[in-house]
N, C-alpha and C positions, 0 to 999 in steps of 0.2 A: 269700549274705554280707552282714553288717550292718555299718554304718559310722556315726560320730559326726559327722564333718565332712567337707567336700569333700578336705579334705587327708588325712584318716584314709582315705578311699575313694580317693584316687589312691596312696597308699601301699600299699594291699592289692590294687593293679590294676585297680579298679573303674570303670569309666567311668560317672559318673552323668549323669542326664538334662540336669544343667545344663551339665555337660562337653559334651553332645553339640551343645546349642543354642549355646553360645559356639563350638564348634569350626567349627560350620556359618557362622556370622556371621564369623568370620574368615578362612574359607578355609584352615583349618590342621587337618591329620590328628588326629583325636581321642585317639589314643595319645601322639602327641607333647604334646599339651596336658596329657594326665594326667601325663606323666613332668615338665613343667614345674611342674605343682601340687605334685606330690610333692617337689619340690626346693625349694619354696617362692619360685620365680622369678614364678609368676603366682598369682594369687587369684581366686576368684568369691565375692565377697561374697553371701551367699544364706540369711539367717535362715530357718530351718525355719517360723516363723509368718508369712514374708510370703509370702502366697499370690499375691497380682498380680502379683509379679516376674517383669520379661522378663530373665533373668539375662545379666549383661556379666563378660568377664574384663578383668583388670587386671594388666600386667606385660610381659614380655619377648616380643618377637616380634609382639604385639598392637597394634591401633590405639590411639593415646594417647587416652585418656578425660578427659573433664571433669566436674568438679563444680560444683553451683549451690547457694550458701549462701540460706537463707531463716530465717524464722522470727519470732515477736513478742517485742517488748520493752516496758518499761514506758511509753515515750513513745509507740510505734507497736503498739498490742495488738488490732488489727482481724484476727480470724481469716479472714474472708471474703476479705479482700484478699489475704492470703498465700497462700490456697488458688487464687486465681486465678493468681498468679505460678507456683504449683506446676503447674498446666494450661498454662501457656504454657512453662515449662522444658522440659516433657515434649513440646510440640509443636515446639519447637527441637531437639529430639535431645539434650537433655543426658542422659548415663548415670547422672549420679548426682545426689541432692538431700540437703544435709545440712541438718537442722533444728538451729537456733542458737538456739532459743526460750529466753528468760531469765526471762518474767515470765508471771503470768496461768494461762490454762488450758492449760498445757504438754502435759499428757497427752491433753485433748481434741483437739488441733492435731495431736500426734504418732500417734495412733491413725487420724485422719481421713487426714492423709498416707500412712500405710503401707497403708491400706485402698484409696485410688484409685492409688498409684503404681506404674507398672510400672518405672521406674527405682530403682537399688538407694537406699536410704536410710541416712544416719550421723547420728550425734547426739555431741554432747559432754556426757556426763551430769553433769560437775560443774556446768555451767551450770543444770541442773535442781534440783541439791540443795537451794540455798538456799530456792526457792519451795515445793519438794515438802516439805520438813519445817517451814518457816516458821519456822527457826532462822537465826541469824547464822552466818556462815561458821566462827568460831571453835568454835562449839559442836557442830558436826555430827560425829560419831564416824567411825572408819575403817568400822566396819561398815555403817553408814548409806549411806557412799559407796558400798560395794559393793553394797548392796540397790538403789540408782537404777540402776546399771548392769543388774542381773537385772530390775528392772522394764522396761527399755528392751529387753533381750532378749525378755521375753515380748510385749511390744507390736510385736516384729517387725523391730525394727532391723537391718540387715544389717552394719554396721560402727559402731564408736564409738572416738572420739579420746580417749585416755586419756594423760595427762601422767605417764608413770611415770619419765621419765629424769631428771627434775629432782629428785633425792634430795639428802639430805645433804652428800654429797660433791660433787655437782654445785654446789649452793648454795655452798660454800665456794670452789670455782673462780669462780663469779661474783662473790663478794664482794671476792675478790683482784684482779679483772682489771674496773677501772672500765669502763663504757659510757657511750655518749652517751644512748641510749635505753632503758637498763635492760632489763627483762622486758616484751616487748610482745604475747606471747601473752597472750589473755586467761585460758583455763584454765590456762597456766603460771604466770600473776601469782597467782591464786586459790590455786593448790596451793603456791606458793612462800609466800603469806602465810599460809595454815593452818599450814605447818611452823614458820613464825617465831612465830606467835602461841600454838602450843602446844608449842613447844620438842620436837618429834617428827619421825620419820620420814615421808616421804611414805606414805601407806597403800596407796597402789596399787604402790609399789615394795616395802613392807614385807610386804605380803599379797598379792603378785603370783601366787603359784600359785592363790589362791583366786580370784582374778579369771580366771584361764586356765579355771579348771574352769567358770564361769560362762560363758564364751566357746564352750567346747567342748561344753555343755549345748544351746545354741542354734545353734551354728555361727555365732557374730557373729566377724567379722575384726576383729582387735584393730588399729586405726590409731594408733601408736605416735607420739604428739604431741611437737612440737618447741618447749619451753617457751623455750629459748633462740635462737629463730630471730632472726635479726637483725631489727631494726626501721628501721634506717637503714644506707645504703652504708657508714657509719664502722665498724659493729659486725660486718660481715660476716667470716666465716672467722676467728672468734677463739677463745681457749680457751673460753668458755663453751660456744660453739655446738658445738665439735668434741668437747669431752669430754661433752657429753650424747648426741652421736652414738656415740661409743663405747660409752656405756652402753646405747642403744638396740639396739646390734647384740649386746650379750650377752643383753639380753631377747628378742631375735629368735630366738635358740638355744634358750632354755628355753621359748618358745611352741611351737615347731616341734616339742620332745619330746613335748609333749601334743597335737599335731596341730590347733593353733590357727593359723589363716591371719594372716599379719602384712603390714601396710603400714607404710612410714617416711614420716614427715611431714619436710618440708624448708623452707628459706627462701623467702620472705621478701625483705628488701630486700638487693640485692647487685649490684656493678657487672659490666659486660659480661663484663670480661676473667678473672672468677673463677669464673664458673659452670661452664664445661666441668671445672674440676679439682674442684668442689665434686661434680658428678654421680659422677666415678671414685670419690671418697673416700667417699660413700654407699655406693655398690654395694661398695666393697672392704669398708668396715668393718661393713655390716650383710649380707654374706653374699649380695649379689644379690637381696635382698627388694625388691618393688616401692617404686618412689619417689613420693610425692605432693607437689607443690610448690605454695606460694603466691605465684604470679608467675612467678619471682621478679621483683619490681619494680627497674627498673635505674637509676633516679634518683629522688631524693626531693622534685624541685620542681614537680611536675605534679598537684597536686589538681584534681579535675574530668576529668582525663585518666588516670586510672592504670589504666583498661582497655587503653590504649595502651603504658603503660611495662611494665604485667605482660604483655602479649600478646609484646612483644619479648623479654623475659626468658622466658617460657614455651616461646616457639619454639625458642630457643636451649639451655634446658635439656632439653627433650625430644628434641631432636636429639641429645643426648648420653647419653641412657638415661633420663631421667625418663619415668614411666609414666602420670601422673596429674595435669591440671593443676586446680587450684582457681580458678574464675574470680575476677576483679577488676571491679568496676562503675566507673563514673564517681564514683560517690559514696564510693567508698572514702577513708577518714580524714575524711570531712565528715558522713554521715548516714545513715540505713538507705536502701538504694537503692528507688527506687520500679519500678513495670513496665517503664517505658523503660530505666531503669538497667539493669534486670536484662537486658534484651534485648540492649544494648550490650555489657554483659560477656559473655554467652554466645557472641554471634557473633564477638566479637576472641577469646575462648580456643578457638572450634572452630576458627578460621583459624589460629591458633598449631599447635593441634594437628594440623592437617592438614599444615601447612607441614613439620612435625617429621616425620611419617610419611614423606613423600615423601623427606626426607633420610636416614632410618633404613631406607629400602626397605621399608617395610611393604606386604605383598602386596595388590594393586590401588590403591594410593595413586594413582599416577600416571595411572591410568586415567580417573579423574574430571575431571583437567585435560585429559587428551588428548581427551576427549568435548567438555569446553568450547570449546578450541581449534577443534576440527572444526566446531562451531556457530558460530563467531564467523566463520570462513573461509567458510562457506556463507552469511553473515549470517542465519541462524535464529533469530530472536529468539524465538521461543517456546520452543526448546530450550534457549537460553541462559537463559531465566528458569527453566525447570524445573530445571536444572542448579546454579543459583546457590545459595549457602550462605544466602542471604538473598531467597529469590524476591519476597516482599512488596515490598522496598524496590528490587530491580531493576525491577520492573514499575512501581512509582510514578515512578520517577527518569524511565523511557522515557516515560511518560504525561505528565509535566510540561513536557516540551519535546519535541514531535513535529516531525519534520523534513518539510521539503517532499517529499522523495523517500524513500519507505518502507526502500530498501536502504541507507540512512545514518543517521548521528543528527547533532543539531545542533552537534556540534562541528566536523566536517568536511564535512559536507553531500555535494556530488558530488567532493569531493577524498578521499572514504574510500579507503584503501589498498586496503582488502579487496575492495570494491566495483570499484575501477579494476584491479588485479590479476585479480582473476575475468574480467572483460572482456578485457584484453589477453591473458590465458592462452587464451582462448575466440578469439583473433582477431579482436576487435570494437573498434570506436571508442569512447574513454571519454567524450567529448561533455562537457567539464566546463561550457564558458561557454552551450551551447544544449541544447534538449530532444533527448533521444536519437530516433535514427532509427525 
């Protein structure tokens, strides 16, 4: 029996090789996973042309996944430096990489990225359109926008962010409801500008069925972008954001009719007390499709530390239903991140994702922490390093300040609670002021 997409296969009762791989990774019954994919609650972004892919699932009951944004820009267009970031991101166990290139040899970088990456690859085709056609935004036609999506599909991209929800109706809601930071989504602002300059409907909304046909051909997962995500906590959960979310829910059902897998993108900047409600609202309005969030960033006043503000929000969001976290680096709002920024962002996002998985009761999540605590109790430093989310940093910190006694650290020395409790429990003297017998 043949199938066109992972969702098509799932609806036909077929367990694909990608489903088998994901089920094994997640410790989940493959038939249960197939059902979740058929219902749209889980996606496996897996373009037929991405031959090096090690597939991952995103959605209900699975480990929270993280995405890393990379790519060249006009001001920073060194392809080799970005490819070095790709290798590091994969080494640090990022499950997804988005190529947000917006200048220069985007096709060359994208093809190299797909060929070398076992992680799933995402793109935002509207970023590429201006350079691809060497045209001003206003002069790009609806068909040309669709053609760029098709080109990315042929290149092997697993998912694409498309800002289809910012249609004429959403735009009118935005105009009637003033915002402090307007539209901060780069792709969303470009789409809004195109509509205003041409006095036309969003081509991705108007020709949505044609877009779905392209996605079905290559099995591209459609990540419905949130043009109206809040760019400040002042703008969160406002009419523009919620109206667009309602449109995305309608577009989700239309995609599922054509067996196209869907991810919904979400906020953005948002105060802590609004996150839980927003996760519930998204799942309700978008029929439990997987939810992909940027942050949420929980305060606007920490430039240079937004990997922390994002990790706080991401942990809360994922614990209440978000399935996919887009990393944020210390360079957010300031510049293109360098390699060190990227590392900090990945580790912060992975911590948030794992903390949420513990809260959600994801299978096997607590065992990692149990093993670490067991190693700490035994003062087994090598095991602790092996289990650390960032082994390199843990080893370096230990080496930079070695204690007099190997079974302690330089914070507590022989007053180490683990060391002393082990000795007392074994009936030994702890000998804090003198050498051991």
